C-alpha positions as CSV (number, residue, x, y, z in Angstrom):
1,M,0.0,0.0,0.0
2,V,3.0,2.3,0.1
3,P,3.0,4.3,-3.1
4,G,5.7,3.6,-5.6
5,N,6.5,7.3,-5.8
6,A,6.9,7.8,-2.1
7,D,10.6,8.7,-1.9
8,K,10.7,9.8,1.8
9,I,9.1,7.3,4.2
10,F,8.7,7.7,8.0
11,D,8.5,4.3,9.7
12,I,7.0,4.7,13.1
13,G,7.8,1.8,15.4
14,C,10.3,0.5,12.9
15,A,11.7,-2.3,15.1
16,G,14.7,-3.7,13.2
17,G,13.7,-2.2,9.9
18,G,12.7,-5.5,8.4
19,L,9.4,-4.2,6.9
20,T,10.9,-1.2,5.1
21,K,14.5,-2.1,4.3
22,R,13.5,-3.1,0.7
23,F,12.5,0.5,0.1
24,V,16.1,1.6,1.0
25,K,17.4,-1.0,-1.5
26,E,15.2,0.7,-4.1
27,G,16.9,4.0,-3.4
28,R,14.3,5.6,-1.2
29,E,14.9,7.4,2.1
30,V,13.5,5.6,5.1
31,V,13.6,7.3,8.5
32,G,12.8,5.0,11.4
33,V,12.0,5.6,15.1
34,D,11.6,3.1,17.9
35,R,12.1,3.0,21.6
36,D,13.7,-0.5,21.7
37,S,17.5,0.1,21.8
38,Q,18.3,-3.5,20.6
39,A,15.9,-3.1,17.6
40,I,17.4,0.3,16.7
41,E,20.9,-1.2,16.5
42,K,19.5,-3.7,13.9
43,A,17.6,-0.9,12.1
44,K,20.8,1.1,11.7
45,E,21.9,-1.7,9.3
46,N,18.7,-1.5,7.2
47,L,17.3,2.0,7.1
48,T,18.7,5.4,6.0
49,S,18.5,6.9,9.5
50,V,17.0,5.9,12.8
51,F,16.2,7.5,16.1
52,L,15.9,5.9,19.5
53,A,13.0,7.6,21.1
54,D,9.5,7.4,22.5
55,I,7.5,8.7,19.5
56,S,4.9,10.3,21.9
57,Q,7.7,12.7,23.0
58,F,9.8,12.7,19.8
59,E,10.2,16.1,18.0
60,I,10.7,15.3,14.4
61,P,14.0,16.9,13.2
62,Y,12.8,17.4,9.6
63,A,11.0,20.3,7.8
64,K,7.3,20.4,7.7
65,K,5.7,18.3,4.8
66,Y,9.0,16.4,4.4
67,F,7.6,12.9,4.1
68,D,5.7,11.3,1.3
69,C,4.4,8.4,3.4
70,I,4.1,7.8,7.1
71,L,3.9,4.2,8.1
72,Y,2.2,2.9,11.3
73,A,2.5,-0.9,11.2
74,D,0.6,-2.4,14.1
75,I,1.7,0.5,16.3
76,L,-1.1,3.1,16.8
77,D,-3.0,0.7,19.2
78,C,0.1,0.8,21.4
79,F,-0.2,4.5,22.2
80,P,-2.2,6.0,25.0
81,E,-3.5,8.7,22.7
82,P,-3.2,7.6,19.0
83,L,-5.3,10.6,17.9
84,E,-2.7,13.0,19.2
85,I,0.1,11.1,17.3
86,L,-1.8,11.3,14.0
87,K,-2.6,15.0,14.5
88,K,1.0,15.8,15.4
89,H,2.5,14.0,12.5
90,R,0.0,15.5,10.0
91,E,2.3,18.5,9.6
92,S,5.2,16.3,8.6
93,L,3.3,14.8,5.7
94,C,3.4,16.5,2.3
95,D,0.0,17.6,0.8
96,Q,0.0,14.7,-1.7
97,G,1.4,12.2,0.8
98,V,-0.4,9.2,2.5
99,V,-0.5,7.5,5.8
100,V,-0.5,3.7,5.8
101,A,-1.5,1.9,9.0
102,S,-2.5,-1.5,10.2
103,F,-4.7,-2.4,13.2
104,A,-5.8,-5.5,15.0
105,N,-9.6,-6.0,14.9
106,I,-11.1,-6.5,18.3
107,R,-14.3,-7.5,16.6
108,Y,-12.6,-10.7,15.3
109,Y,-14.8,-13.7,15.9
110,K,-12.4,-15.6,18.1
111,A,-12.0,-12.7,20.5
112,I,-15.8,-12.5,20.8
113,I,-16.2,-16.2,21.3
114,R,-13.6,-16.3,24.0
115,L,-15.2,-13.4,25.8
116,V,-18.9,-14.5,25.4
117,F,-18.6,-18.2,25.9
118,G,-15.2,-18.6,27.7
119,G,-15.6,-15.6,30.0
120,T,-12.0,-14.6,29.6
121,W,-10.0,-11.6,28.3
122,D,-6.5,-13.0,28.4
123,Y,-3.5,-10.9,27.3
124,T,-0.9,-12.8,25.3
125,D,2.6,-12.4,23.9
126,G,1.2,-11.6,20.4
127,G,-1.9,-11.2,18.3
128,I,-5.0,-9.2,18.9
129,L,-4.8,-9.3,22.7
130,W,-1.1,-8.7,22.8
131,R,-0.2,-7.2,26.2
132,G,1.4,-4.2,24.5
133,H,-1.9,-3.0,23.1
134,L,-3.3,0.0,25.0
135,R,-6.2,0.7,22.6
136,F,-8.6,-1.6,20.8
137,F,-10.3,-0.9,17.5
138,T,-13.1,-1.9,15.2
139,L,-13.5,-0.5,11.7
140,T,-15.9,2.1,12.9
141,N,-13.4,3.3,15.5
142,I,-10.6,3.4,12.9
143,K,-12.7,5.5,10.6
144,E,-13.5,7.9,13.4
145,L,-9.9,8.1,14.5
146,F,-8.7,9.2,11.1
147,E,-11.5,11.6,10.5
148,A,-10.9,13.3,13.8
149,A,-7.2,13.6,13.0
150,G,-7.8,15.3,9.7
151,Y,-7.5,12.4,7.3
152,E,-9.6,10.9,4.5
153,I,-9.4,7.1,4.2
154,I,-8.9,6.2,0.5
155,E,-8.3,2.4,0.8
156,I,-9.2,-0.4,3.2
157,K,-7.8,-3.9,2.9
158,R,-8.5,-6.8,5.2
159,N,-6.5,-9.8,6.4
160,I,-9.2,-12.5,6.5
161,V,-8.3,-15.3,8.8
162,A,-11.0,-18.0,9.2
163,A,-11.6,-21.7,8.7
164,G,-13.2,-22.7,5.4
165,G,-16.6,-23.3,7.1
166,F,-16.7,-19.8,8.4
167,K,-15.7,-18.4,5.0
168,F,-18.5,-20.3,3.4
169,L,-20.9,-19.0,6.0
170,N,-19.8,-15.5,5.1
171,Y,-20.5,-16.3,1.4
172,L,-24.0,-17.5,2.3
173,F,-24.6,-14.2,4.1
174,F,-23.4,-12.2,1.0
175,N,-20.2,-11.1,2.7
176,K,-22.1,-9.5,5.6
177,L,-20.0,-11.2,8.2
178,K,-16.6,-10.1,6.9
179,D,-15.9,-7.8,9.8
180,F,-16.1,-10.8,12.2
181,F,-13.5,-12.7,10.2
182,T,-11.1,-9.8,9.7
183,Y,-8.1,-10.3,11.8
184,Q,-6.4,-7.1,10.7
185,Y,-7.2,-3.9,8.8
186,F,-4.9,-2.1,6.5
187,I,-5.6,1.6,6.0
188,K,-4.4,4.1,3.5
189,A,-5.4,7.7,4.1
190,R,-4.5,11.2,2.9
191,K,-5.0,14.7,4.4
192,S,-8.6,15.9,4.3
193,T,-9.5,19.5,3.7
194,G,-11.9,19.5,6.6
195,R,-11.3,20.8,10.1
196,V,-9.1,18.7,12.4
197,G,-11.1,17.8,15.4
198,Q,-14.1,15.5,16.3
199,P,-15.7,13.3,13.7
200,K,-18.5,15.0,11.7
201,R,-20.9,12.2,12.4
202,K,-21.4,11.8,16.1
203,R,-22.9,8.6,17.5
204,K,-24.1,7.8,21.0
205,I,-21.3,6.4,23.3
206,Y,-22.7,4.1,25.9
207,K,-21.2,4.0,29.4
208,F,-21.5,0.8,31.3
């Protein structure tokens, strides 16, 4: 989903740079930031430049509108305030640039089955209930997040993970169950011309 003409890429939570090192080999500039010191040492071998920092506190040492693409691979749900991250980084994205992000889907059917029928909400070392996740998203929450941050979503892709029987069930229901079988969402967005702030379409938030 990263555009072929994106020459300057900002990889947020770059880890060892394994995801974006191929862009460097293509001659593009990739700037990475991560708070894991061991990962950053590896990233130095793979990316153009890297910074060891907590992105929530990191002041980007580049001119405004410098980057053609900002990449958030499975990282926005690890921030206490992902909205503030997106809003802050908006000024570093060029006017024709895009944001590419991925999110775990808390509406995934296995998470629901575990909660409803198993009565558990167990954090794990990976996956949707990874213990590092501070926020949980459905597609509706993702759309509202980007709208509030001043972005327009232009593409949505899904990582469908389900047994064959469930996929057939979704087929019988004319693909109406796809949100329950989506393990992960991939989002591409660009700057919107609207006001940065709350989503335009407000819905009732229930408090329990």
